[in-house]
Phi, psi and omega in degrees: 000317182295322178296317178299318179296321178298320178294320178295318177299314181298322179293319179296319178297316180300318179296320177298314181295334178274005175108358179268083183299332181295337180297336179292336178300324178295322179292315179300314179301323182287323189247355184303310184291316182293321179291320176298315180300316178298313181298319181297318180289330179282325186259330179077011182224128184301309183294318178297321179295317178298316179297317181296315180295316180297316178297322179297318178293319179297313180294322177298315180299315181293338184241025181304329181292347178266352180289132178264110184295351176281348179256163177286134180298320181302318180299321181292310182288332176299316179298321177298315179299316181297322176297320177296317178298316179297319178297318179293324180294329181285337182276136175292140181227155176257124180244133178265132177275126181266011179122180184293334180232101185302133169077003181275133175287151183299327182277000180247049182247041173291156181305319180293318180293320179296315180297317179297318179295320179295320179294317177300317179297317180296318179295316178301313180295322179295320178295319181292338178281343180294150172300150184309320180296322179285318179300319181301313182289325176298313182296314182294323182282313189263341181245335176255351176058041177274150175283169178300320181293318179294321177297317180303314181291318182295319183276331180087030176230160179298154180302325178299321178293320177301312181297319180295314179296320180295319177299311181297320179296317179295323178297315179296320177296318179299319178295314181297323184260011184303315179296322179294320182290336181278347182286000000 
C-alpha cells in the first residue's frame, strides 16, 4: 500500500510540475492531518503546529522541482516540516495559559474528565521535555503510526538508530511519568 501511495504522490507531483496546480490538493488532503499531528506533538501549541504544517506545504509546493520521485514523498515533506518546527522553536513566543486544564469546557469538569485532561496534559508536557531526537521518534511511532523503516527513511538514520532512540525516549517518558503512573 505504501508503495502504491508513493507512486500516486509522484504522479501528483509530476502533474503539478506539468502545470496542473490542482493536483497538489490531493497531496495536501493525504498528508494534512498527519503533518499537523506531528507538528502539534513536536511544538505543543495548536497555532504553531498549524503554521508549521501550512508553511511546510507552501515550501513543498514552491520546491516541487527538487523532489526526487525515487524517494517517498512523505519523507521529503516531513523533513520540510521538521525544519519549520525547528525554526518556530527558535523564535521566542508568547503563550497564553488557558487555566489549569487546557481546553476544558466549564461544564465538563467531572472528576473523570478532569483526571483524563490532567493526564493528557502531563503526557504532552513529558513529551515536550524530551530532546528533539527522542520526541521525533515518539511522535512518528505513536501519533503518526509509522513503521521503523518508514521512520528511518523520514528521519534519515538507520532503523537500528530509530529503535535505540525510541527505547531511550520511552525510558525517559517512564521516568518523567513515574509519579503519575503510581497514582
